[in-house]
N, C-alpha and C positions, 0 to 999 in steps of 0.2 A: 365195464365197458369194454367195446371191442378195442382194437389197437389202432385201427384208422382214426377214431374219435378221440383217441385219449393224445394220440400224436398232433391232431387237429388242437386239441385243448392246449397241450403244452406250448404251441406256436404261439396261439391266440394270447394266452397269459403273458409270455415274456413281451409280446408287441406291446401289449396294454401296459404293462409296468414300464418297459423303456419308453415308449412313446415314437414306436417306428412304425411305419405303415408294413402290413403284410403284403408280400408279392403278390401282385395280381388283384389285389382289393383295391380297385381306385374308386373315389367317389362318384365319378362320373358313371360307372357300370353296377354300382350296387347301393340299395337303399340304407340310410340307418348307419349304426357305428359296427365296425367289424367285430369289438369285443365290447361288451358291457359287464361290468362287476358292480353287484348288489352287497352291501353291507348288511341289510336287512331282508329278510325273504317277504315282509310284507308288501313290498313295493313290485314285486314278480308282477302280478297280475295288472297293474297299471303299465309297467314297461311293455308287456307282451302285449297289452292293446293299443300301443302307441306306435308311431313309425320310429321310435329310436331305435329299435333292432328290426334288422329285415330278414329274409329269408336264409340269408348267407352269414348272419351274425352267429357268434357264441355268446351266450349269456351264463354268467355264472353267478350263482345264488347258494346261500348258506343254507345247511342242510342236504334235504335229499330233495333231486329236481322232481316235478311231475312227470307221470308219463303220457304221452299223448303220440303213441305210435303213429296214427292214420292223418295224424294232422299237419299238414307242411307249415313250415316256419323256420326260426331260428332252433338252433342245437342249445338246450338247456342243459347246463351242468350242475349237478349239487358238489358244494366243497365243505369240508371242515376247518375250521380255525380262522385265520384274519390275514387279510391283505392290507391292512392299514395299521397295525400296532405294529412298533418296533421291536423285534425279539421275537416276534410272532411268528407260526408256522402253519400254512396252508397245504391241505393233502385233498386230493382226487382221487376218490376209489381205492386208498390206500395203496395206490401204485405211483403217483406223483406227489412230490413234496418240494414245497419253495418256501426258504425262509425270508423274511425280511429284516433289514437291519438299517439303523440310522447310521449316516457316515461316520460320526464323530468319533464312535465307539467301535465301528467297524475293523480298526488298526488292532483292534485288542481281541479280538474273536476269533476262533478257529472257524474255517470254512469246512463244513461237513459236506455239502450238497448245493444244489441250485440255489443262489441267495440272489435277492435284490438289494442293493444298496441305496437308500433313499436320503434326501433332503428332507427333514421333518420340522427343523428350525433354523433359526440365523446362525446357531453355532456350526450346524453341519454346512452351511453354506461357505463358511469362513474356513473348516476344514479342508473343504474340497479345493478353495482359491490357495491355500498354504501349499496343498500339494502339487496343484498345479504349477505353481511359481516355482517349486523347487526341481520340478521334473524340467521345467525351462529352462532354468539358469543351471541346473546341475547335471541333467539326464537321470536323475534319480527319482524311478516311478515306483509308487507306493504299492508294496507286495500284494496286499489284499486286493486293491482294485483292478489289477491286472491277473488275478487267479482266473483262469478258466471257467470256474463254476459261477464266476459273479459277473452280474450285469449291473450297469448303474442308470438308476431310474431317472425318467423325466429331463433326458439329455435335451430337448430342444430348449428348455428353459435355461440349460447351463453353457449354452453357447454353440450348441450342434447347428442351429439355423429351424427354420420351419417345416423342412421339406418332411413329408409323412406323419406329421402328427396333427391332432386336432379332433373333432368329433366324429369326423368318419372313422378315424381309427381307434378311437376309445372313448367310452364314457364310465363315469364311477356314480352310482347313485350312493348318497352316505345314509346315515341311521335314519334322520329326520326326511330324506326325501330329496335333499339338495344334490343338484346336478353339477358334475365338473368333468376334467379329464383323469383326477387323480386324487386322492385322500387328501392331499394337502393344497389342493388347487383353488383358484378363485371361482366364484359360483358362476354356473350359466343360466341356472333356471330350475325349474324341478320337472319330474317326467310327464305332467299335464300340459307342460309349454311346447313339446314336439320337438323334432329333430333341427326343423329350419330355425327355430328360435336360438336353438343352442349354437348352431354353427353361426349365426349373426352375432350372438354374444362374444364368442371366441372370437371373430374377425373385429369387433369394435376394439377389444382388449389388445390385440396386435397392432391395430390402428392407431392407438392412442400411446402405446409403448416404443422406447427407443429400439428395443430390439425384440426380435419375435419369441413367442413361448411364455408369454406373460401371464397365461392361466394356470399353467402346471403347477407352480408354486406361488401363485397369488394369494394363499391363505396362508404362508408361512413365513415368507421372505420378502420385505417391503419393495415395492418395484423400484424406487429410488434407489436403495442399496443394490440390487440385484442389477439394474441399467449401469449404475456406475461402474461397478465391477467388471461387465462384459465391455463397455466402452475403454476401459483402462487395458483389457486384454485381448485385443482382436484374434488373438490365436487361440482362442479357446476351442473353436470348433475343430482346430488341426490336433490340439492334444486330447480330445476325446478319439479323434480317428486313430490316433496313435494308441490310446489306451486298446482300442478293439483289435490293432494289428498286434501289438505285445501279448495280448489275451492267446491270438491265434496260434503263434510261436508257441507260447508257453504249453499249450494244448498238444504241440507236436514233441513236446519233453525238451525244449531246447530252453536253456538259461544264459546268463550274461550277456542279455538282448540289451542292444543300443541302438537309439532312434536319430537319425541325422535331423540337425537342427535343435535338437535337445541337449543342451550343455557341450555338445562337440559335433564334429562332422568325420565323416570315415576317412576323408583324405587327410594327411598331416597337415597340409595348409592348403585347406579348399580355396579353389578359384572362384573369382567371380565378382560382382559389384558388391559394395557395402550393404546396401538392402537387398538381401537374397528375396527372390522371387517366390520361395516357397515358404515364406515366414507364417503368413496367414492363412494361406487358401486351403480350407478343409477340403476342397473336391481333389487337389493335386495329390499323386501318389505319393507316398511315404517311403523311404528307404532306412530299412533296418539293416543290422549285422551282428555277428556274433563273430568269435576267434578263426571261426571256419569257412563261413561263407557270409554273402550279403543277400538281402529279400526284399522285393518291391512289391509293397502293398498298395491296391487300389480300394480306397474309400469307397464306399456305397456297394460296390460290386462284390466286396468281398472275397476278391482274389488276390492271390499273393504266390510270386515267381522266386524263385531261389537262382541266383546268380553268382560268378564268380566276384569275389572283391575288386578285382581291376574292373570288370564290367560295373560293379557297384560304384565305383569312384567316377565313371562316366555317367551313368544315371545320376548321380550327384550333382555334377558340374551342369548337367541341362536342367536340372531342377533349379539349383541356385541360380543360373544365369537366364532362365527363362524363354531362351530361344535356341538354335542350332548356332545360328550367326555370332551371339553373344558368348556361346559356349566355345564356339571354334577358335577364340581367341587366348583360350586356356589351355586348350587339348586337341588331339588329332582330329581334324573334321570327319575324314572318311570313317574313323571308328565310331565317332559320335553320332554319324548319319545312321550306320548300321543298328545301334542300339536305339536310337530315336525309332527307324522304321520297324523294328522288331515289335517294340511295344505299342506302337501306333497300329500295327497289324494285329495285335491281341486284342486291340480295343481298350488300350490303356496309355492314352497320350499323356507324354510326361511336359507337357504345359497346360495352362490354365484354356478350360474351354467354356469358362463362365458356367459350368454345370458344377451341382454338388456330386461328386463321384463320378467316377469314369468307369468304362469296361462295361461289359455285359454280363 
């Protein structure tokens, strides 16, 4: 496989596992799912003969992909191994390898390459919640889930919100032809039902659920259990954004990373209201710091800015207070205004915009 196709396959695989849309693959511009993964190659003909996959899709099938060099359509890629078995490995063309681990045992496993960590049973979900609670209260993030080689699967079902997930982003065709968005997801029908039917089933499931993302874990975590946990923890989306931010800084070789609002604040005595404005909003920037510097991370955009620790304290004050006027009661207004204007000019507003993610 040439380098461009391999690069596209890697991007599609990670988008499929995590449940986040690929940049530029909007449902209104493309037909079918961006990525379709088959558990059994005998369903490939049915998938290619349906509208589940469009000309811009990547379809992954076990074994060797059939060659159709002159036929326009989706990119069909063969793989070896499994994407549905905890502890299993997938390989593509002997040049890309992806391991799948269940959440509860991942803390005891060594990360040796690209790894997708999944909730495969209720015990995994409980372990995920325990780690999130500890990070929120104590600022201690589990080392394995912030490893730069690790991605957490099915984040929409874990509190990240609905943006970017659904049949337009990913589909999974199980051993018996059951259709979902993930191997542990609720059923959306079968290949013969078509793409519109899968979308309608996804929308019905979300309409009936207290929190978006019901399908992704619908086959393994009871919806009442999932919904109750997310209702109790409205900050889980922000926690997931913090995991992304810490992974990015660890990939730069940094350690001793702390995140404002998770166990502590950068300022020794942070000023602001008792109910901080950045408590639950997953779209607001995150302030992180080490002993040497502070960092402002924009979720969604995936952009991170390094700033001095004093500037970091001003950013924190703006985030905690929620507005320049409120923050000016606790710090110099002119300096706060300069910091706010800088980030606004960079497309990273330090206040809620009502959108998931900020920046460009």
